[in-house]
Structure formats: C-alpha cells, structure tokens
C-alpha positions in Angstrom: -11.6 4.0 25.7 -14.4 4.4 23.1 -16.7 1.3 22.2 -15.2 0.9 18.7 -11.6 0.9 20.1 -12.8 -1.7 22.8 -14.1 -3.8 20.2 -11.1 -3.6 18.0 -8.9 -4.4 21.0 -11.1 -7.5 22.0 -10.6 -9.0 18.4 -6.9 -8.2 18.5 -6.7 -10.3 21.6 -8.9 -13.0 20.2 -6.7 -13.1 16.9 -3.6 -13.3 19.0 -4.9 -16.3 21.3 -6.3 -18.1 18.2 -3.1 -17.9 16.4 -1.1 -19.4 19.3 -3.7 -22.4 19.8 -4.1 -23.3 16.2 -0.4 -23.3 15.7 0.0 -26.1 18.4 -2.8 -28.1 16.9 -2.3 -27.9 13.2 1.4 -27.7 12.7 3.7 -24.8 12.6 2.2 -21.6 11.0 4.9 -18.8 10.4 4.7 -15.9 13.1 2.3 -13.3 12.0 -0.1 -15.6 10.1 -3.1 -17.9 10.6 -4.6 -20.7 8.6 -8.3 -20.1 7.6 -10.5 -22.5 5.9 -13.5 -21.2 3.6 -16.6 -22.7 2.8 -18.0 -26.2 2.4 -14.9 -27.4 0.5 -12.8 -26.2 3.5 -10.1 -24.5 1.1 -7.2 -23.4 3.2 -5.6 -20.2 3.0 -2.6 -18.8 5.1 -3.6 -15.1 5.9 -1.5 -12.4 7.8 -2.8 -11.6 11.0 -2.7 -8.0 10.2 -5.5 -8.4 7.6 -7.9 -9.7 10.4 -7.8 -6.2 11.8 -9.1 -4.5 8.5 -12.9 -3.6 9.1 -14.2 -5.7 6.2 -12.3 -8.9 7.6 -13.6 -8.2 11.0 -17.3 -8.2 9.7 -16.5 -11.5 7.9 -15.2 -12.9 11.2 -18.4 -11.8 13.2 -20.7 -13.2 10.4 -19.1 -16.6 10.4 -18.7 -17.2 14.2 -21.9 -18.5 16.0 -20.6 -18.0 19.5 -18.8 -14.9 21.1 -15.4 -14.3 20.0 -14.0 -17.2 22.3 -10.2 -17.7 22.3 -10.7 -21.3 23.1 -12.0 -22.4 19.7 -11.1 -26.1 19.0 -10.1 -26.9 15.4 -9.7 -24.8 12.4 -10.6 -21.3 12.0 -13.7 -21.4 9.5 -15.3 -18.6 7.5 -18.5 -18.6 5.7 -17.5 -16.9 2.4 -16.9 -18.3 -1.0 -13.4 -18.5 -2.4 -14.1 -15.9 -5.2 -15.0 -13.2 -2.8 -12.2 -14.1 -0.4 -9.6 -14.1 -3.3 -10.8 -10.6 -4.3 -10.5 -9.4 -0.8 -7.1 -10.7 -0.1 -6.1 -8.8 -3.5 -7.6 -5.7 -2.0 -5.9 -6.3 1.4 -2.3 -6.7 -0.2 -2.7 -3.3 -2.0 -2.7 -1.5 1.4 
C-alpha cells in the first residue's frame, strides 16, 4: 500500500468512527452523513460522508484539527473555515 492510500484509509476509518460516536452523542444523524460546525458562529451543516474523502475536504480536516486524527474526539466536529468558502465547496462537491 502506497503512503497516499494509507493516509486516505486512515482518514476513512477516522470518519467512520467519528460518525458513529457523534450520532450517539448529538442525536440521530442519517446514515451516511455527519454534522459539521464551522467557525466562531458554529454554523451547523449536515454533510455526506463521501465528501470527506475529497482531497480538498481532507486538507480542510487536517488544517482544522490540532491533534492527530483521533477517533475518540469528544463533542462536535469543528472546522476552521468561513461559511462562504464552505458553501462554495459544497456546491462544487455536489456537482461530482
């Protein structure tokens, strides 16, 4: 397995575990989705898990997380991105 696919597999496992733990703590999230909160205003988005595998989203996750991708994260999944940029990214992701 090459290094790039190894990183992608670790991120996939992280996302899977994160989705399970957050749905238990923050209410029912439809299967295949995750709740994401943005910026200081903590605007909430419900995002399909498949979006988290896009390279742009992976970079945003890495930039937003201070620790190593830890599947034992407590609380909501926070991203350091403004809502305008995130809305544009979601629009692009929907086209794929």
